[in-house]
C-alpha positions in Angstrom: 2.8 20.1 -19.0 1.2 18.7 -15.9 3.0 16.3 -13.6 0.4 13.6 -13.6 2.3 12.2 -10.6 1.2 9.4 -8.2 3.5 8.1 -5.4 2.5 4.9 -3.6 4.1 3.9 -0.2 3.4 0.8 1.7 3.3 1.7 5.5 6.4 1.3 7.6 6.8 -2.0 9.7 4.0 -2.4 12.1 4.0 -3.8 15.6 2.3 -6.9 14.3 4.6 -7.2 11.3 7.5 -7.3 13.9 5.7 -10.1 15.8 5.0 -12.1 12.6 1.3 -11.9 13.1 -1.5 -11.8 10.4 -2.7 -8.2 10.8 -5.4 -7.4 8.1 -7.8 -4.9 9.5 -6.5 -5.0 13.0 -5.5 -1.4 13.9 -2.0 -1.7 15.2 0.6 1.1 15.2 4.1 1.3 13.7 7.0 -0.3 15.3 10.2 1.8 16.0 11.6 0.5 12.8 8.4 1.4 11.0 8.7 5.0 12.2 12.3 5.1 10.9 11.2 3.7 7.5 8.3 6.2 7.2 10.6 9.1 7.9 13.2 7.7 5.5 10.6 7.6 2.8 9.9 11.3 3.4 13.4 12.2 3.2 13.9 10.3 -0.1 11.0 12.1 -1.6 12.3 15.4 -0.3 15.8 14.7 -1.8 14.1 14.2 -5.2 12.3 17.5 -4.9 8.8 16.2 -4.7 5.8 18.3 -3.6 2.3 17.2 -3.3 -1.2 18.7 -3.7 -3.2 15.9 -2.0 -2.8 12.7 -0.1 -4.8 9.5 0.3 -4.6 6.8 3.0 -6.5 4.0 4.5 -8.7 3.8 7.6 -5.9 2.2 9.5 -3.5 3.8 12.0 -0.3 2.3 10.5 -0.9 3.8 7.1 -2.1 7.1 8.5 0.9 7.5 10.7 3.3 6.6 7.9 1.7 9.3 5.8 1.9 11.8 8.7 5.6 11.1 9.2 6.3 11.4 5.4 4.5 14.8 5.3 6.4 16.0 8.4 9.8 15.2 6.7 8.5 17.0 3.5 7.3 20.0 5.5 3.8 19.5 4.2 1.8 18.9 7.3 -1.1 21.0 6.1 -1.7 18.9 2.9 -5.3 17.8 2.4 -5.7 14.1 3.3 -8.5 11.8 2.3 -8.9 8.6 4.4 -11.0 5.7 3.1 -11.4 2.1 4.1 -11.4 1.1 0.4 -7.6 1.4 0.7 -7.4 -0.9 3.8 -5.2 -4.0 3.9 -6.8 -7.2 2.8 -8.9 -8.8 5.5 -7.2 -12.0 6.7 -10.5 -13.2 8.4 -9.9 -16.0 10.9 -6.1 -15.7 10.5 -6.0 -12.2 12.1 -3.8 -12.2 15.2 -2.3 -15.6 14.6 1.4 -16.1 14.3 2.3 -17.1 10.7 4.5 -20.0 11.9 1.7 -21.3 14.2 -0.8 -21.1 11.3 1.6 -23.2 9.1 1.7 -25.8 11.9 -2.1 -25.8 12.1 -3.0 -25.9 8.4 0.2 -26.8 6.6 2.8 -24.8 4.7 1.0 -25.2 1.3 -2.4 -24.1 2.6 -1.1 -21.0 4.3 1.0 -20.2 1.3 -2.1 -20.4 -0.9 -4.0 -18.1 1.4 -1.2 -15.6 1.5 0.0 -15.5 -2.1 -2.7 -16.9 -4.5 -4.8 -14.4 -6.4 -8.3 -15.7 -5.8 -8.1 -18.2 -2.8 -9.2 -16.5 0.4 -8.5 -17.5 4.0 -11.5 -18.5 6.1 -13.9 -15.5 6.4 -11.3 -13.3 4.8 -10.4 -11.6 1.4 -8.4 -12.9 -1.5 -6.2 -10.4 -3.4 -9.0 -10.6 -6.0 -11.5 -9.5 -3.4 -9.2 -6.7 -2.3 -8.8 -5.5 -5.8 -12.6 -5.4 -6.2 -12.7 -2.6 -3.7 -9.4 -0.9 -4.3 -9.6 -0.5 -8.1 -13.0 1.2 -8.3 -11.9 3.7 -5.7 -8.7 4.3 -7.6 -10.6 4.9 -10.9 -13.2 7.2 -9.4 -11.3 9.1 -6.7 -7.5 9.0 -7.3 -6.9 8.7 -11.0 -9.1 11.7 -12.0 -7.0 14.0 -9.7 -3.8 12.6 -11.1 -5.0 13.2 -14.7 -5.9 16.8 -13.7 -2.3 17.4 -12.9 -2.6 17.1 -9.1 0.5 15.5 -7.5 -0.9 12.7 -5.3 0.7 10.7 -2.6 -0.9 7.5 -1.3 0.1 5.6 1.8 -1.5 2.2 2.2 -0.8 -1.5 2.6 1.0 -4.4 1.0 -2.1 -6.0 -0.5 -4.2 -2.9 -1.3 -1.2 -1.5 -3.2 -0.4 -4.9 -4.8 -3.9 -4.8 -6.3 -3.2 -1.4 -7.7 0.4 -2.3 -8.8 -1.1 -5.3 -10.6 -2.9 -2.9 -13.0 -0.4 -0.2 -13.2 2.5 -2.5 -13.9 0.3 -4.8 -16.2 0.9 -8.0 -14.1 -1.1 -11.1 -14.8 -2.9 -13.0 -12.0 0.1 -15.3 -12.0 3.0 -12.8 -12.1 1.5 -10.6 -9.3 2.0 -13.6 -6.9 5.8 -13.0 -6.9 5.4 -9.2 -6.2 6.2 -8.2 -2.6 6.3 -4.5 -1.8 8.8 -3.3 0.8 7.7 -1.3 3.8 8.3 2.4 3.5 9.6 2.3 -0.1 8.1 5.0 -2.4 7.0 4.0 -5.9 6.8 7.0 -8.2 4.5 6.8 -11.2 4.1 9.3 -14.0 1.2 9.0 -16.4 0.6 9.5 -20.1 -2.4 11.6 -21.2 -4.3 8.3 -21.9 -4.0 7.2 -18.2 -1.3 4.6 -19.0 2.0 4.6 -17.1 4.7 6.7 -18.7 7.4 5.8 -16.1 8.0 4.2 -12.8 10.7 4.8 -10.3 11.3 2.8 -7.0 13.0 4.8 -4.3 14.4 1.8 -2.5 17.3 2.3 -0.1 
């Protein structure tokens, strides 16, 4: 029986997460805490005995470095890696680089909350979660899922919103229930699949 295994990990804390800035596609690195979180994720996976055949990540440094650190902890630095912008964080448009508290003062708490947490309301010149799903899900269906279903053990390091778009489908969330889902940095989510591509089981390896 094949594993049909997919492990999703949100990148560790970034330098801009630490500064409370809207990050989006800005290519910042991990903070010191983010490095620690990424290494801890690798150790958790190693403790569970996981081995992988292939890894996916986004086009952004914080996800790529998280993946590299996880693979280092697993002793799998030679694993094939596919990088693609389809897995990038959602684009926050005009909010990128702004402090979240300053944005609330400028536009109001309710407006900023709508931009951050609603399903289909996008910030100015940016993407909503719905827009993010429109690029993440086709990529998942054409590139990631077929490998999982062939029995390849797949690891994917990406971002809070690109992974929320995917978790929405995997965990069968509605456009309303997904609004309350927040993925922790550096926490592996382990999915195993049935032969019909539905999720057989999910395990969160939180601290």
